[in-house]
N, C-alpha and C positions, 0 to 999 in steps of 0.2 A: 343848407342848400339855397342857392340863389334863385331869383325869379326868372332867370334865363332858361330857355328850353335848350337842353343839351342832349345830343344824340351820341350814343356809344356804339360803334360798329366798325366795320372795315371800310377802307376807302374804295368802296365799290357798291354795287346795287344790292343784291341779295334781298332779304325781307325788309330791310330798312328803306328801300327806295320808295315803296308805296307810302310810307310815313313821311318821307321828304316831300313827295308829291302833294299829299293832303295838307300838310302844314303850309306849303307854298300857296296852294289855292285858298287857304284860310287866311293868307297874308300874315302868317306868324313867322317871325325871324327865329332862326335857331343856329346854335353853334354845334360843331362836331368834334368829337374826340375819336381819332382813328386808332383802332387796335392794330399794332404792328408786331408786338412781342407777346410771348406766352406769359411773361411776368405781369403785363397789364391785365390780362384776363384773370390770372390767379389773384391779383389784388382785388378785383371786383368781386370775386368769390369770397375772399377773406373778409371783405367789408360788408358782406351780406347783401350786396346790391342786386344779385341775380337770383331771383326766387327759385327758378328751376335750372339754374346753372347754364342759361342760354342767353344770347343776345338775339335781337335788338334790346337795348335798354334806352329808355327815354326819361330824363329828369324833367319834370314839368309840374307846376303847381304844388311844389313841396312833396311830390311823390316820385318814387322810382318805379316806372312802369315797364313791365315786360309782357311778352306774348303779343304777337303782331296784331291779331284780330281785336284783342282788348284795347290796345293802344289806338288803333284806327277808330274803334267805336267811341272811345273817350273823346278823341279830337272831333269826330263827327258830331257828337252830342253837344260838345262845348261850343262849336262854331256853326251850329244849325245846318249841318250837312248830312243828317242822318234820318230825314223824314220827319213829318210833323205829327204822326199818330202811329199806334202799334202796327196797323196794316202796312203803312208805308215803310216803317222801320224793318219789318220782316222781309219785305221785297228787296230793300236795299241790301240786307244781309245775305239773302239768297243769291242775288246777282254778284255781290262782292266775293262771296266764298267760291262761287263757280270760277270767277276770274282769277282768284288767288290759286285755285287748284291748277289752272292752266299755266299761270306764271311760274309756279313752283316747278313744273316740269321743265321750263326753260332755264330756271336757275341752276338745275342740276347738270345741264349740258357741259359746262367747263370741267366738271369733275368726272365725266363719263369716259370710259375707255373706248367706247364706240359711239360718238355723238351722232354719226350719220343715221344710225338706226333709230335713235331717239328723235332726231329731227323729223323723220318720216312719220313717226307716231304722232308727234305734236302737230304736224301739218294736217294729217288726217283727222285727228280729234278736233282741231280748230274748225275745219271746214264742215265736219259732220255733226259735231256735238255742241260746240260753244258759239261760234259766230252766227249760226242760224237763229239762236235764241235772241240775240241782240239786234239782228237784222229785222226780226218780226216786231220787237218792241219799238225800234226806231221808225217803223212804218206807221205807227199809231197816230202820228201827227204831232206828238209832243216834242218839245225841244230837248227835254231831258228824259231820263229813263223812268223816274218815279216822281209822281206828284207835280210834274212840269216845273221842277225846281232843282237846282244843282245839288247833288248829293255825292257821298263817297263812291257810290256805284259808277257815276259818270267819270270821276277822276280815275278810278281803277280801270275802267274800260279804255280810256284814252291811253293810259300807261301800257296796258296789255297790247293794244293793236299797234302801238309804236314799236314795241318789242317784237311782235310778229313780223312787222314789215322789215325790220332789220335782217331777219332770216329769210323771209319769203316776200320779196318786194311787191309781187303781184297778188298777194293773198286777198286783198279787198276788191279785186276786179269783179267778183260776183256778189258783192255786198255793198250796193250803192248807198243804202240808207246809213250803214255804219260809216262809210266814207264821208257822207254829208255831215254826220254827227262829228266826226273828227275835224272837219273844217270849221264847224261852229265852236268846238271846244278850243281849238288853237287860236281863236280870236279873243279869248278871254285874256285880259292884260297879264295877270299873274302867270298863266300858262305860257303865253307868248314869251315872257321874260325867262321862264324856266327852261325853255327850249333853246335859248341863245347860248353861244359859247361863253364860258366863264361863270355860269350859274352853278348851283350846288347839285345839279343833276349829274349822275355818274355815267361814264361810258360803259360800253359792253365789257364784261370781265375778260381779263387777259391772263397770261401765265403768272405774272407777278401777284395778281389778286389771288389766284388759286394757291400759289405757294405760301402766301401769307396766312390764308385761312387754315391751311393744313398745319402750318407751324404753330399758330396760336392755339389750336385745339389739340395739337400733338396726336393727330389721327392719321393712320396709314391709309384710310379709305374715306369715302364720302362723308363729310360732316353733316350733322343735323342743323342746318341753318334756319 
C-alpha cells in the first residue's frame, strides 16, 4: 500500500463527502477511485478491503479504513481537528453526530419515491431541532464551536448548511449567527478553494449517480450508504 491517501467511493457525495471536506481542510491531498461497476465492488470484497462490506473506504497510513465516523475521528485526531481534551472531544463528537444524522436524511432524498415529503420533514427538523443548537453555540462569542479552535464539528456544520441552502435557499434567514459562522468559514483558504469549480467537491446527486449506486450494490431498493 502506498503512502498516498486514496478514497474508494462513487463519483458523488454520499458519506464520503464529509471525509473529502475534512481532508481538504487538513490540507491533505488525496486520490479517488470511483466505483462504477459491480465487479469493482466485488473485488474489494474479495480482497478483504471492506470490513463490513460497505464503503466509504480510505487507504491511509498503511491502513484500510472503513466506517465514516471512525475515519473522520482518525483524520481529526491526526491533524489536530478533534479537540484538545476529553471534554472537547465529546462535544465535537456530539455536534458531529447530530450533523451527520441530518445530512444522512438529505443523502437518502435521491433514492426516495416521494422526496417532497422528506424535504418537508428535513426542513422542519432543521428549523426546530438542529439549527437552533448551533445558533445558540455561535452566539457564545467564540469563532468556532468547540474550544475556540477549528475542529471537525465546524467543517461538518459548514458542509451541512451548504447542503441545506441548496434545497432551502432562505433557511438561514432566522439564524444570523450561523450565517456569520458560514461567512467566517468560507474565508479559510482551503475551504475557499474547495468551493471553487474544478475542486474535488462533488455536486448534488443526479440520476446517473443513483443509477450507478443501485447497479454497484445490485439492490432494488435504497442502499445502505
